[in-house]
LOLUMLUM-664720 format. One record per residue (C-alpha): residue number from 1; residue in one letter; z, y, x. Coordinates in steps of 0.5 Angstrom, whole numbers, m for minus. Example, Ala and Ser with C-alpha at 12.3 -4.5 7.8 and 13.67 -1.06 7.14 Angstrom:
nr: 1; rest: a; zz: 16; yy: m9; xx: 25
nr: 2; rest: s; zz: 14; yy: m2; xx: 27
END
This chain:
nr: 1; rest: m; zz: 0; yy: 0; xx: 0
nr: 2; rest: a; zz: m2; yy: 7; xx: 3
nr: 3; rest: n; zz: 3; yy: 12; xx: 4
nr: 4; rest: t; zz: 3; yy: 20; xx: 2
nr: 5; rest: y; zz: 5; yy: 25; xx: 8
nr: 6; rest: t; zz: 6; yy: 32; xx: 7
nr: 7; rest: q; zz: 9; yy: 38; xx: 11
nr: 8; rest: c; zz: 9; yy: 44; xx: 7
nr: 9; rest: y; zz: 13; yy: 51; xx: 8
nr: 10; rest: f; zz: 14; yy: 56; xx: 3
nr: 11; rest: h; zz: 17; yy: 63; xx: 4
nr: 12; rest: l; zz: 20; yy: 65; xx: m2
nr: 13; rest: v; zz: 22; yy: 73; xx: m4
nr: 14; rest: f; zz: 25; yy: 76; xx: m10
nr: 15; rest: s; zz: 29; yy: 81; xx: m13
nr: 16; rest: p; zz: 34; yy: 83; xx: m18
nr: 17; rest: k; zz: 31; yy: 87; xx: m24
nr: 18; rest: n; zz: 29; yy: 94; xx: m23
nr: 19; rest: r; zz: 30; yy: 92; xx: m15
nr: 20; rest: d; zz: 38; yy: 94; xx: m16
nr: 21; rest: a; zz: 42; yy: 94; xx: m10
nr: 22; rest: l; zz: 47; yy: 89; xx: m14
nr: 23; rest: i; zz: 48; yy: 83; xx: m9
nr: 24; rest: g; zz: 54; yy: 85; xx: m6
nr: 25; rest: k; zz: 56; yy: 84; xx: 2
nr: 26; rest: t; zz: 63; yy: 80; xx: m1
nr: 27; rest: w; zz: 59; yy: 75; xx: m4
nr: 28; rest: k; zz: 52; yy: 74; xx: m1
nr: 29; rest: d; zz: 54; yy: 68; xx: 3
nr: 30; rest: e; zz: 57; yy: 65; xx: m3
nr: 31; rest: l; zz: 50; yy: 66; xx: m6
nr: 32; rest: e; zz: 46; yy: 64; xx: 0
nr: 33; rest: k; zz: 50; yy: 57; xx: m1
nr: 34; rest: y; zz: 49; yy: 56; xx: m8
nr: 35; rest: i; zz: 42; yy: 57; xx: m7
nr: 36; rest: t; zz: 42; yy: 52; xx: m2
nr: 37; rest: g; zz: 45; yy: 47; xx: m6
nr: 38; rest: i; zz: 40; yy: 48; xx: m11
nr: 39; rest: v; zz: 34; yy: 48; xx: m6
nr: 40; rest: q; zz: 37; yy: 41; xx: m3
nr: 41; rest: a; zz: 39; yy: 38; xx: m10
nr: 42; rest: r; zz: 32; yy: 39; xx: m12
nr: 43; rest: k; zz: 30; yy: 35; xx: m5
nr: 44; rest: h; zz: 27; yy: 41; xx: m1
nr: 45; rest: k; zz: 30; yy: 43; xx: 6
nr: 46; rest: m; zz: 33; yy: 49; xx: 7
nr: 47; rest: l; zz: 30; yy: 52; xx: 13
nr: 48; rest: a; zz: 33; yy: 60; xx: 13
nr: 49; rest: i; zz: 36; yy: 64; xx: 7
nr: 50; rest: s; zz: 38; yy: 71; xx: 7
nr: 51; rest: a; zz: 40; yy: 75; xx: 1
nr: 52; rest: m; zz: 40; yy: 83; xx: 2
nr: 53; rest: k; zz: 43; yy: 88; xx: m3
nr: 54; rest: d; zz: 36; yy: 88; xx: m7
nr: 55; rest: h; zz: 32; yy: 82; xx: m5
nr: 56; rest: v; zz: 33; yy: 75; xx: m2
nr: 57; rest: h; zz: 28; yy: 71; xx: 3
nr: 58; rest: i; zz: 28; yy: 63; xx: 3
nr: 59; rest: l; zz: 24; yy: 59; xx: 7
nr: 60; rest: i; zz: 24; yy: 52; xx: 5
nr: 61; rest: g; zz: 21; yy: 45; xx: 7
nr: 62; rest: y; zz: 17; yy: 44; xx: 1
nr: 63; rest: n; zz: 18; yy: 38; xx: m4
nr: 64; rest: v; zz: 11; yy: 37; xx: m7
nr: 65; rest: s; zz: 13; yy: 33; xx: m13
nr: 66; rest: e; zz: 16; yy: 40; xx: m16
nr: 67; rest: l; zz: 12; yy: 46; xx: m18
nr: 68; rest: i; zz: 14; yy: 53; xx: m14
nr: 69; rest: p; zz: 15; yy: 56; xx: m21
nr: 70; rest: d; zz: 20; yy: 51; xx: m23
nr: 71; rest: l; zz: 24; yy: 52; xx: m17
nr: 72; rest: v; zz: 24; yy: 59; xx: m17
nr: 73; rest: s; zz: 26; yy: 59; xx: m24
nr: 74; rest: e; zz: 31; yy: 54; xx: m23
nr: 75; rest: i; zz: 34; yy: 58; xx: m17
nr: 76; rest: k; zz: 34; yy: 65; xx: m22
nr: 77; rest: t; zz: 37; yy: 62; xx: m28
nr: 78; rest: s; zz: 42; yy: 58; xx: m25
nr: 79; rest: t; zz: 44; yy: 64; xx: m20
nr: 80; rest: n; zz: 44; yy: 69; xx: m26
nr: 81; rest: q; zz: 49; yy: 65; xx: m30
nr: 82; rest: w; zz: 53; yy: 63; xx: m24
nr: 83; rest: i; zz: 54; yy: 71; xx: m22
nr: 84; rest: k; zz: 56; yy: 73; xx: m29
nr: 85; rest: e; zz: 61; yy: 67; xx: m29
nr: 86; rest: h; zz: 64; yy: 69; xx: m23
nr: 87; rest: k; zz: 64; yy: 77; xx: m25
nr: 88; rest: f; zz: 61; yy: 78; xx: m18
nr: 89; rest: s; zz: 57; yy: 85; xx: m21
nr: 90; rest: p; zz: 60; yy: 90; xx: m25
nr: 91; rest: f; zz: 53; yy: 92; xx: m27
nr: 92; rest: k; zz: 49; yy: 87; xx: m32
nr: 93; rest: f; zz: 45; yy: 83; xx: m27
nr: 94; rest: d; zz: 38; yy: 80; xx: m28
nr: 95; rest: w; zz: 33; yy: 78; xx: m23
nr: 96; rest: q; zz: 26; yy: 81; xx: m24
nr: 97; rest: k; zz: 20; yy: 77; xx: m26
nr: 98; rest: g; zz: 16; yy: 75; xx: m21
nr: 99; rest: y; zz: 17; yy: 73; xx: m14
nr: 100; rest: g; zz: 13; yy: 72; xx: m7
nr: 101; rest: a; zz: 11; yy: 65; xx: m5
nr: 102; rest: f; zz: 8; yy: 65; xx: 2
nr: 103; rest: t; zz: 6; yy: 59; xx: 6
nr: 104; rest: h; zz: 7; yy: 58; xx: 13
nr: 105; rest: s; zz: 4; yy: 53; xx: 19
nr: 106; rest: r; zz: 9; yy: 49; xx: 23
nr: 107; rest: s; zz: 8; yy: 53; xx: 29
nr: 108; rest: q; zz: 10; yy: 59; xx: 25
nr: 109; rest: i; zz: 17; yy: 56; xx: 23
nr: 110; rest: d; zz: 21; yy: 59; xx: 29
nr: 111; rest: d; zz: 18; yy: 66; xx: 28
nr: 112; rest: v; zz: 19; yy: 66; xx: 20
nr: 113; rest: v; zz: 26; yy: 63; xx: 21
nr: 114; rest: k; zz: 28; yy: 69; xx: 26
nr: 115; rest: y; zz: 25; yy: 74; xx: 21
nr: 116; rest: i; zz: 29; yy: 72; xx: 15
nr: 117; rest: l; zz: 36; yy: 71; xx: 19
nr: 118; rest: n; zz: 34; yy: 78; xx: 22
nr: 119; rest: q; zz: 33; yy: 82; xx: 15
nr: 120; rest: e; zz: 39; yy: 86; xx: 16
nr: 121; rest: e; zz: 37; yy: 89; xx: 23
nr: 122; rest: h; zz: 30; yy: 89; xx: 20
nr: 123; rest: h; zz: 31; yy: 93; xx: 14
nr: 124; rest: k; zz: 35; yy: 99; xx: 18
nr: 125; rest: k; zz: 28; yy: 101; xx: 21
nr: 126; rest: r; zz: 23; yy: 99; xx: 15
nr: 127; rest: p; zz: 24; yy: 99; xx: 7
nr: 128; rest: f; zz: 23; yy: 93; xx: 3
nr: 129; rest: r; zz: 17; yy: 96; xx: m1
nr: 130; rest: e; zz: 13; yy: 96; xx: 6
nr: 131; rest: e; zz: 15; yy: 89; xx: 8
nr: 132; rest: y; zz: 13; yy: 86; xx: 2
nr: 133; rest: l; zz: 6; yy: 90; xx: 2
nr: 134; rest: e; zz: 5; yy: 88; xx: 9
nr: 135; rest: m; zz: 6; yy: 80; xx: 7
nr: 136; rest: l; zz: 1; yy: 81; xx: 1
nr: 137; rest: r; zz: m4; yy: 84; xx: 6
nr: 138; rest: k; zz: m3; yy: 79; xx: 12
nr: 139; rest: n; zz: m4; yy: 74; xx: 7
nr: 140; rest: d; zz: m10; yy: 77; xx: 4
nr: 141; rest: i; zz: m7; yy: 77; xx: m3
nr: 142; rest: a; zz: m10; yy: 81; xx: m8
nr: 143; rest: f; zz: m5; yy: 85; xx: m12
nr: 144; rest: d; zz: m5; yy: 90; xx: m18
nr: 145; rest: d; zz: 1; yy: 95; xx: m17
nr: 146; rest: h; zz: 2; yy: 95; xx: m24
nr: 147; rest: y; zz: 5; yy: 88; xx: m23
nr: 148; rest: l; zz: 9; yy: 89; xx: m16
nr: 149; rest: f; zz: 16; yy: 89; xx: m16
nr: 150; rest: e; zz: 19; yy: 96; xx: m19
nr: 151; rest: f; zz: 20; yy: 100; xx: m12
nr: 152; rest: f; zz: 24; yy: 106; xx: m12
nr: 153; rest: d; zz: 25; yy: 111; xx: m7
nr: 154; rest: e; zz: 30; yy: 108; xx: m2
END
């Protein structure tokens, strides 16, 4: 019997609704652990995660038996409920609709992991909007400004 072999890596990016800076430093590590648990329970491999105040980056070794929209939906739904149950945010917390999903080759993984883990330093020099638009352009993704995350002056 023949076997099936796959090796896929996805870089996921998403944001709280209205790009509000609602992810608190006091609970961001717990959020990262919670998301890691979701990812691993669904048989993906967590390679890197970084939750910033207004967005999240995740790099996974992708299990091709699950669709990316289903995984992102599960992460957003579960974490949204978890954040509300723990009353981490004094404000109404919801994730924005949509997300970015970018593929990478094995040879790029170390650089992407470093990039994700260095988000705090990275955003001292460059806003999320600029970063996200560059990701779209580098990946030659056609986009309509109307359907992008809602960006506000940072």
